C-alpha positions in Angstrom: 53.4 127.2 32.5 50.9 126.2 35.1 49.7 128.5 37.8 52.2 128.3 40.7 55.1 127.4 38.5 56.3 124.1 37.2 56.7 122.8 33.7 53.5 121.8 31.8 53.1 118.1 31.3 54.0 116.7 27.8 51.0 116.0 25.7 50.6 113.0 23.5 52.0 113.2 20.0 48.6 112.7 18.4 47.3 115.8 20.2 50.3 118.0 19.4 49.8 120.7 16.8 52.2 123.0 15.1 52.5 126.3 17.0 52.5 129.5 15.1 55.9 131.1 14.8 54.9 133.9 17.2 54.6 131.3 20.0 58.0 129.7 19.6 60.5 130.6 22.2 63.1 131.8 19.7 60.6 133.9 17.6 62.2 137.3 18.1 61.3 140.9 17.2 61.2 141.7 13.5 63.7 144.1 11.9 62.8 147.7 12.1 60.6 149.0 9.3 59.2 145.6 8.3 55.9 145.7 6.6 52.8 144.1 8.0 51.5 141.3 5.8 47.9 141.2 4.5 46.0 138.0 4.9 46.2 135.4 2.1 42.7 136.4 0.9 43.8 139.8 -0.1 46.3 138.3 -2.6 43.8 138.5 -5.4 46.3 138.6 -8.2 50.0 138.5 -9.0 50.0 142.3 -9.5 48.8 142.8 -5.9 51.5 140.4 -4.6 54.2 142.2 -6.6 53.1 145.6 -5.4 53.1 144.5 -1.8 56.5 142.8 -2.1 58.0 145.9 -3.8 57.0 148.0 -0.8 58.2 145.4 1.7 61.6 145.0 0.1 62.0 148.8 -0.1 61.4 149.1 3.6 63.6 146.1 4.4 66.5 147.7 2.5 66.0 150.9 4.4 66.1 149.0 7.7 69.3 147.2 6.7 70.9 150.6 6.0 69.8 151.9 9.4 71.3 148.9 11.1 74.6 149.4 9.4 74.7 153.0 10.4 73.9 152.1 14.0 76.7 149.6 14.0 79.2 152.1 12.7 78.0 154.7 15.3 78.4 152.3 18.3 81.8 151.1 17.1 80.6 147.5 16.9 83.5 145.1 16.0 83.9 144.8 12.2 85.2 142.1 9.9 88.8 141.0 10.5 91.3 142.5 8.2 94.3 140.3 9.3 96.2 138.3 6.8 95.0 135.0 8.2 93.1 132.8 5.7 90.7 131.9 8.5 88.4 134.8 9.6 87.7 135.5 13.2 84.5 134.6 15.0 83.7 138.3 15.3 84.1 138.8 11.5 81.7 135.9 10.8 79.2 137.2 13.3 79.4 140.7 11.9 79.0 139.5 8.3 75.7 137.9 9.5 74.8 141.3 10.9 75.5 142.9 7.6 73.0 140.7 5.8 70.4 140.9 8.5 70.6 137.3 9.7 71.3 138.3 13.3 71.3 141.6 15.2 72.8 142.9 18.4 70.6 142.0 21.3 70.4 144.3 24.3 67.6 142.8 26.3 67.6 140.1 29.0 68.1 136.6 27.4 66.9 133.4 29.0 69.4 131.2 27.3 72.8 132.3 25.8 74.5 129.8 23.5 78.2 129.9 22.7 78.7 129.7 19.0 81.6 128.2 17.1 82.8 127.8 13.5 83.5 124.5 11.9 85.0 124.2 8.4 82.7 123.2 5.5 83.6 120.2 3.3 84.7 122.5 0.6 87.0 124.5 2.9 90.8 124.5 2.2 93.7 126.0 4.2 94.0 128.7 1.6 90.3 129.5 1.3 88.6 128.8 4.6 84.8 128.3 4.5 83.1 128.2 7.9 79.8 127.1 9.2 78.5 128.8 12.3 77.2 126.3 14.9 75.5 126.7 18.2 74.2 124.6 21.1 70.4 124.8 21.2 69.8 122.0 23.6 68.2 124.3 26.2 65.4 124.9 23.7 64.3 121.3 23.9 62.3 122.0 27.1 60.1 124.5 25.3 59.6 122.9 21.9 55.9 122.0 21.3 56.5 119.5 18.6 59.6 117.5 19.5 59.8 115.4 16.4 58.5 115.8 12.9 59.4 114.7 9.3 60.9 117.2 6.9 59.3 117.5 3.6 61.4 116.0 0.8 61.5 115.3 -2.9 59.8 112.0 -2.1 56.6 114.0 -1.3 57.2 116.8 -3.7 57.4 114.4 -6.7 53.6 114.0 -6.7 53.3 117.8 -7.3 55.6 117.9 -10.3 53.8 118.0 -13.7 55.4 117.2 -17.1 57.4 120.1 -18.6 57.3 122.1 -15.4 59.8 124.9 -14.9 61.9 124.9 -11.7 63.6 127.6 -9.6 65.8 126.8 -6.7 67.4 128.9 -4.0 69.2 128.6 -0.7 69.4 130.9 2.2 72.6 132.4 3.6 72.0 131.7 7.2 69.3 129.1 7.3 70.6 126.2 9.3 72.0 125.7 12.8 73.5 122.3 13.5 73.6 121.0 17.0 73.7 117.9 19.0 70.3 117.3 20.7 69.7 115.4 23.9 66.1 114.3 24.9 64.3 116.0 27.8 61.2 114.8 29.6 59.1 117.9 29.3 57.8 119.6 26.2 55.3 122.4 26.0 54.3 125.5 24.1 55.6 128.8 25.3 54.5 132.3 24.8 56.5 135.0 23.0 56.8 136.8 26.3 59.7 134.5 27.3 63.1 136.1 26.7 64.6 134.8 23.4 67.5 132.4 23.0 70.7 134.2 21.9 74.2 133.4 20.8 77.3 134.8 22.3 80.2 135.1 19.8 83.8 135.4 20.8 83.7 139.2 20.7 81.4 139.2 23.8 78.6 140.9 21.9 75.2 139.1 22.4 73.5 138.4 19.1 69.9 137.2 18.4 68.5 135.6 15.2 66.4 138.1 13.2 62.8 137.4 12.2 60.9 138.6 9.2 57.6 140.3 9.0 55.9 137.0 8.4 57.1 135.7 11.8 59.5 133.2 10.2 63.1 133.2 11.5 65.9 133.4 9.0 67.3 130.4 10.9 64.2 128.6 9.6 65.1 125.2 11.0 67.5 123.4 13.2 68.9 120.0 12.3 69.8 117.9 15.3 71.2 114.4 15.7 71.3 112.2 18.8 73.7 109.2 18.7 72.8 108.2 15.2 69.0 108.5 15.7 66.7 109.9 13.1 66.5 113.6 12.5 65.0 115.6 15.3 64.4 119.3 15.4 64.4 121.9 18.1 62.3 124.4 16.2 61.0 124.7 12.7 58.6 127.6 11.9 56.5 126.7 8.9 57.8 129.5 6.7 56.2 127.9 3.6 52.6 128.0 5.0 52.0 131.4 3.6 53.3 130.6 0.0 51.2 127.4 0.1 48.1 129.4 0.7 49.0 131.5 -2.3 49.1 128.5 -4.6 52.9 128.1 -4.9 54.3 124.6 -5.2 57.3 124.9 -3.0 59.6 122.4 -1.3 61.4 123.7 1.8 64.1 121.4 3.2 66.2 123.2 5.8 67.7 126.1 4.0 67.1 124.8 0.4 63.9 125.8 -1.5 62.5 124.5 -4.8 59.4 125.8 -6.6 57.7 124.4 -9.7 55.7 126.5 -12.2 53.7 125.6 -15.2 55.3 128.4 -17.3 58.6 130.2 -17.4 57.0 133.3 -16.0 59.8 135.5 -14.5 57.2 137.8 -12.9 55.7 134.9 -10.8 59.2 133.7 -10.0 60.3 137.1 -8.8 57.1 137.3 -6.7 58.0 134.0 -5.0 61.6 135.0 -4.4 60.4 138.4 -3.1 57.9 136.7 -0.8 60.7 134.7 0.9 62.8 137.8 1.2 59.9 139.5 2.9 59.6 136.5 5.2 63.1 137.1 6.4 64.8 134.4 4.3 68.1 135.8 3.1 68.8 134.3 -0.3 72.3 133.3 -1.3 72.0 134.2 -5.0 75.4 132.8 -6.1 74.3 129.3 -5.1 70.7 129.7 -6.4 69.1 129.0 -9.7 66.5 131.8 -10.1 66.2 131.4 -13.9 63.3 129.0 -14.8 64.6 125.7 -16.2 63.2 122.3 -16.9 66.3 120.5 -15.7 67.7 121.4 -12.3 70.0 120.0 -9.6 68.5 120.0 -6.2 69.4 118.2 -3.0 71.9 116.0 -4.9 69.4 114.9 -7.6 68.9 116.0 -11.2 65.3 116.7 -11.8 64.1 116.5 -15.4 60.5 117.5 -16.1 60.8 116.7 -19.8 61.9 113.1 -19.3 60.1 113.1 -16.0 63.0 111.4 -14.2 65.1 111.8 -11.1 68.8 111.0 -11.4 71.6 110.9 -8.9 73.8 114.0 -9.5 77.3 113.1 -10.9 79.1 114.5 -7.9 77.1 112.5 -5.4 77.3 109.4 -7.6 81.1 109.6 -7.7 81.3 110.1 -4.0 79.1 107.1 -3.4 81.0 104.8 -5.6 84.4 106.0 -4.3 83.3 105.4 -0.7 82.5 101.8 -1.5 85.6 101.3 -3.6 87.9 102.8 -0.9 86.7 100.2 1.6 87.2 97.3 -0.9 90.7 98.6 -1.8 91.7 98.9 1.8 90.6 95.3 2.5 92.3 94.0 -0.7 95.5 95.7 0.5 95.3 93.9 3.8 94.3 97.0 5.8 91.4 97.2 8.2 88.4 99.5 7.7 87.1 102.0 10.2 83.5 102.2 11.1 83.5 105.8 9.8 84.3 104.6 6.3 81.6 101.9 6.3 79.0 104.4 7.6 79.9 106.7 4.8 78.7 104.1 2.3 75.5 103.4 4.1 74.9 107.2 4.5 75.3 107.7 0.7 72.8 104.9 0.1 70.3 106.4 2.5 70.6 109.8 1.0 70.0 108.4 -2.5 66.8 106.5 -1.4 64.7 108.6 -3.7 66.3 106.8 -6.7 67.4 103.6 -5.1 64.1 103.0 -3.3 64.1 99.8 -1.3 67.6 98.8 -2.4 69.0 101.5 -0.2 67.7 99.6 2.8 67.8 96.0 1.5 71.5 96.1 0.6 72.8 98.0 3.6 71.6 95.8 6.5 74.8 93.8 7.0 76.9 96.9 6.7 74.8 98.7 9.3 75.1 95.7 11.5 78.9 95.7 11.2 79.1 99.2 12.6 76.2 99.0 15.1 78.3 98.7 18.3 80.7 101.4 17.2 77.9 103.7 16.3 76.2 103.1 19.7 79.3 104.4 21.5 80.2 106.9 18.8 83.6 105.3 18.3 83.8 106.0 14.6 87.6 105.3 14.4 87.0 101.7 15.6 88.1 99.0 13.1 85.2 96.8 12.2 84.9 93.2 10.8 82.9 92.7 7.6 81.4 89.3 6.9 80.8 87.8 3.5 77.3 89.4 3.3 78.6 92.8 4.1 81.4 92.5 1.5 78.8 91.5 -1.0 76.9 94.7 -0.3 80.0 96.7 -0.7 80.7 95.1 -4.1 77.2 95.8 -5.2 77.5 99.5 -4.5 80.9 99.7 -6.1 80.0 97.8 -9.2 76.2 98.1 -9.7 75.5 101.7 -8.7 76.0 103.0 -12.3 72.9 101.0 -13.4 70.7 102.3 -10.5 70.9 106.1 -10.9 67.6 106.9 -12.6 64.0 106.5 -11.5 60.7 108.0 -12.9 59.2 111.0 -11.1 55.8 109.4 -11.3 55.5 106.5 -8.9 54.9 103.3 -11.0 51.5 101.8 -10.7 51.4 98.2 -9.7 49.7 96.0 -12.3 46.5 94.1 -11.6 47.0 91.0 -9.4 47.0 87.7 -11.3 47.5 85.2 -8.5 46.6 85.2 -4.8 48.4 82.9 -2.4 47.8 82.2 1.3 50.3 81.2 3.8 50.5 80.5 7.6 52.9 78.8 10.0 52.4 76.9 13.2 55.0 75.7 15.7 56.1 72.7 13.6 54.9 73.2 10.0 53.7 75.7 7.4 50.8 75.5 5.0 48.9 77.4 2.4 48.4 77.4 -1.4 46.7 79.0 -4.3 43.5 81.0 -3.5 43.0 82.6 -6.9 44.6 81.8 -10.3 42.3 82.2 -13.2 44.9 80.7 -15.6 44.9 77.4 -13.8 42.0 74.8 -14.0 42.5 73.2 -10.6 44.2 76.0 -8.7 42.2 75.6 -5.5 43.5 72.2 -5.0 47.2 73.2 -4.9 47.6 72.7 -1.2 51.2 73.4 0.1 52.4 71.9 3.3 55.9 71.5 4.8 57.5 70.7 8.2 60.1 72.6 10.1 63.3 71.0 11.4 64.1 70.9 15.1 66.4 73.9 14.7 63.8 75.8 12.7 61.2 75.1 15.3 63.3 77.0 17.9 63.2 80.1 15.7 60.8 83.0 16.4 57.3 83.0 15.0 58.0 85.8 12.5 60.9 83.8 11.1 58.7 80.7 10.7 56.0 82.8 9.0 58.6 84.0 6.5 60.1 80.6 6.0 56.6 79.2 5.4 55.9 82.0 2.9 59.0 81.0 1.0 57.8 77.4 1.0 54.4 78.3 -0.4 55.8 80.7 -3.1 58.2 78.0 -4.4 55.9 75.1 -3.7 52.8 75.9 -5.8 54.6 75.3 -9.0 56.3 77.6 -11.6 53.3 77.4 -13.9 51.2 79.0 -11.2 53.3 82.1 -10.4 56.0 82.6 -13.0 56.1 86.0 -14.7 52.9 87.0 -12.8 51.7 89.6 -10.3 51.2 87.8 -7.0 49.6 88.8 -3.7 50.8 86.7 -0.8 48.3 86.8 2.1 49.5 86.4 5.6 48.1 87.0 9.1 51.6 88.0 10.4 51.8 91.8 10.6 55.5 91.7 11.4 56.2 89.8 8.2 54.3 92.3 6.1 56.1 95.2 7.7 59.5 93.6 7.2 58.8 93.0 3.5 57.6 96.6 3.0 60.6 98.1 4.8 63.1 96.1 2.8 64.3 93.7 5.5 65.0 93.9 9.2 67.9 95.1 11.3 66.9 92.9 14.3 69.5 90.6 15.6 68.6 87.1 16.7 70.1 85.1 19.6 73.2 84.4 17.6 73.8 88.1 16.9 72.9 87.4 13.3 70.3 88.9 11.0 68.1 85.8 10.6 65.0 87.8 9.7 66.8 89.7 7.0 68.3 86.5 5.6 64.8 85.1 5.4 63.6 88.2 3.6 66.4 87.9 1.1 65.5 84.3 0.4 62.0 85.4 -0.5 63.4 88.2 -2.7 65.7 85.8 -4.5 62.9 83.3 -5.1 60.6 86.1 -6.5 63.4 87.2 -8.8 64.1 83.6 -10.0 60.3 83.2 -10.7 60.1 86.7 -12.3 57.3 87.5 -9.8 56.0 90.9 -8.9 55.3 90.1 -5.3 53.3 91.9 -2.7 52.7 90.7 0.9 49.2 91.5 2.1 48.1 91.3 5.7 44.7 89.7 6.4 43.0 88.9 9.7 43.3 85.4 11.0 39.6 84.8 10.4 40.2 85.3 6.7 43.2 82.9 6.6 41.7 79.8 8.2 42.5 77.5 5.3 46.2 78.2 5.4 46.1 78.0 9.2 44.5 74.5 9.1 47.1 73.3 6.6 49.9 74.5 8.8 48.5 72.3 11.7 48.2 69.1 9.7 50.6 66.4 11.1 52.3 63.9 8.9 53.4 60.8 10.9 55.0 59.2 7.9 57.4 62.1 7.2 60.5 60.0 7.8 63.0 58.3 5.5 65.9 55.8 5.6 69.3 57.1 6.6 71.4 58.5 3.8 74.1 55.9 4.3 71.6 53.0 4.0 70.0 54.5 0.9 73.5 55.0 -0.7 74.3 51.4 -0.1 71.0 50.2 -1.7 71.4 52.7 -4.6 74.8 51.2 -5.3 73.4 47.7 -5.1 70.2 48.2 -7.2 70.5 51.6 -8.7 70.8 54.2 -9.8 67.3 55.1 -8.8 65.5 57.8 -10.7 62.5 59.0 -8.7 61.5 59.0 -5.0 57.8 58.4 -5.3 56.8 59.1 -1.6 58.7 62.1 -0.2 58.7 65.8 0.6 61.1 68.6 0.1 63.0 67.6 3.3 62.7 63.8 3.2 63.5 63.4 -0.5 66.5 61.2 -1.2 66.6 62.0 -4.9 66.4 65.2 -6.9 63.2 64.0 -8.6 60.5 63.2 -6.2 56.7 63.0 -5.9 54.8 64.5 -2.9 51.5 64.2 -1.1 51.2 68.0 -1.0 52.6 70.7 -3.2 56.0 71.6 -1.9 59.3 73.2 -3.2 60.9 71.0 -5.9 58.2 68.4 -6.2 57.9 66.9 -9.7 54.4 65.8 -9.2 51.7 65.8 -6.5 49.7 62.5 -6.0 52.2 60.0 -7.3 49.4 57.6 -8.4 48.4 60.2 -11.1 51.6 59.7 -13.0 53.2 56.7 -14.8 55.9 54.7 -13.1 56.9 52.8 -16.2 60.4 53.1 -17.5 61.9 54.5 -14.3 63.8 52.9 -11.5 61.5 53.8 -8.6 62.4 54.3 -5.0 59.2 53.5 -3.0 58.8 54.1 0.7 55.0 54.4 1.1 52.8 54.7 4.2 51.8 51.3 5.4 48.1 51.9 4.5 49.0 52.4 0.8 51.2 49.3 0.3 48.4 47.4 -1.4 47.7 50.3 -3.8 51.4 50.6 -4.5 51.7 46.9 -5.5 48.7 47.3 -7.8 50.3 50.4 -9.4 53.5 48.5 -10.0 51.6 45.7 -11.5 49.5 48.0 -13.7 52.4 50.0 -15.0 54.7 47.0 -15.3 57.2 49.0 -13.3 60.3 48.1 -11.3 62.0 49.6 -8.3 62.9 49.2 -4.6 60.0 48.9 -2.2 60.5 49.6 1.6 57.8 47.7 3.6 57.5 46.0 7.1 57.7 42.3 7.2 54.0 41.6 7.9 53.4 38.1 6.7 49.7 38.3 7.6 49.1 41.4 5.4 46.9 40.8 2.2 49.8 42.1 0.0 52.4 39.8 1.4 51.8 36.9 -1.1 52.9 39.2 -3.9 56.1 40.3 -2.1 57.2 37.1 -0.3 60.4 35.5 -1.2 60.0 33.3 -4.3 57.3 35.5 -5.9 57.9 36.0 -9.6 58.1 39.8 -9.2 60.7 39.7 -6.4 64.3 39.8 -7.4 66.2 40.4 -4.1 65.6 41.7 -0.5 67.6 43.4 2.3 66.8 43.7 6.0 67.0 47.3 7.2 68.0 47.9 10.8 65.2 49.3 13.0 67.2 52.4 13.9 68.2 53.3 10.3 65.4 55.9 9.9 65.4 59.7 10.1 62.4 61.7 11.2 61.7 65.0 9.4 59.1 66.4 11.8 58.2 66.0 15.4 55.1 63.7 14.9 56.9 61.1 12.7 56.6 57.4 13.8 60.2 56.5 13.2 63.5 58.3 13.6 65.0 60.6 16.2 65.4 57.8 18.7 62.2 56.0 17.8 63.2 52.6 16.3 60.9 50.2 14.4 59.5 47.5 16.6 59.1 45.2 13.6 61.5 44.1 10.8 61.7 46.5 7.9 62.6 45.1 4.4 63.9 46.7 1.2 62.6 44.5 -1.6 63.8 44.7 -5.2 60.8 44.1 -7.5 60.2 44.1 -11.3 56.6 43.5 -12.3 57.4 43.9 -16.0 59.6 40.7 -15.9 56.6 38.8 -14.5 54.6 39.5 -17.6 
């Protein structure tokens, strides 16, 4: 601490460094007779390592015998011999003394933790199996690195080579589980502080033993805080020494896995002996010390011949049963507890190595259903599952058998074929094709669409995602179908949501609007068979899409549906809406000014109107061109225009003209606006008479 007392101030996370084991508050004295370790440089060969380990293990064995003799001499309580199937706390503590995991502590302790025994999952009334637990929360004030990420198979997969041989082992007393609460201070502490000890029910104070390498046999502590990510109170890096010697080792709590190029028992024995010398007490009945190319570790089957990861059958069955139990309970009219739903999401999270993004994508609604119960740790609370959560349950119950294998080597993404750009403003979205070598006029595929009044009230990230969906589906199937597509956006939040597999953020209606928007994009990509990646770019590199999203379309309005239905009954059925967008279209087939989802064609004047019954509601400035197009294609249809008798096109559309068959006066308030800047609709009525004129220019000729 500082001179004059007081706790040192917590340092920033970026400046924290892992403290050596000798400086951790619970790094205790090594067992008597432990050998001193040479530096890694002196390990010049396997023979040198084996000779050193042979001497170290011999001395460790002698020290273990000395401890047992000392215990017998001092009449230390021994293992219970009662007929009860559940051993006493003293018996469990003394068994840990027997194997050297803990030893009797006679010095002054700074923190004394009461220990307890909880039954393991495999425990039965006839054959009790206990796990020793302790409260290590006082250590939080002295931990130098409060939070870190455990190494896992996800990182170790890059170290596995084809046809490697594996050896796996677990320690007997390697994990202490506790509930951790945050503290404000964190600092390094010297080994001069009295160690943290445990007080079993016998009243004898015990302390965790450390090996000659300075690594405690309790090599890590796994703590949880109200459903938060894993946090640790202390984790001496017991694998740093083996790494320096060239061993490929994965250490996860008290489980260890090593990969070797050859089935060399000598090198395997050297690795195992090294961990014994470090103070890790190996549980041989639960270990696989014989080199093999197929091994089960951490719930996965690792195959170096096929180079695949698979979910172990036992875990697979538990996962499927957890989902099926929830569905069966609901089918029987029973309610489901938060605990049962969390069991499903927990299985999905633990299988993320194989399930990848699916473990997050298809658990969002289930996690949302238990969010309130989890926050208060009320796991027995009954929860309500909506249709989306039920769909996720059915997926895990039915589809999990097809999702149990993944390659060890991370798949390489193919070369990008198409590059799209997207952006969104307060009222519209825009973008289009940036690169598409297989298209001749790809650069001119501009996409633009407007948001409804309800969509405009959504957050900016939601609008960005909704705009991305519009661009992806609006550029045309021939542009993106069965291709590798990069979607550029200047929204960092959108990119992060896509990479993480959705969002757990609730909107104002307590729904997962962002996750639903993400799922819409995923479904569109699957429908188009697109390998999609969202790429963030600075706004300065996305100016074209930004400009498209700010283009206003004052003619984005249409007649009311009831008015159209009446005219369609009178003069229809109509085939194509020639001037529309994906929101204003009154027919399934429509032409648009810009590329947009569902458009049959862009620039309606570039296609023939002949042979179709056309619905035509053009901007006023294009009416003359529309009349000329109808004349040139000898086409027929219903034309919506203002009654402007002084317009140059009026003689061709006036009553009595050879091309005019019938007409209908449309009420001035019979229009619907599809964006904020539209001239008509949303309370803005026409100040002039609007007509629907039935024309057939083919009859005239």
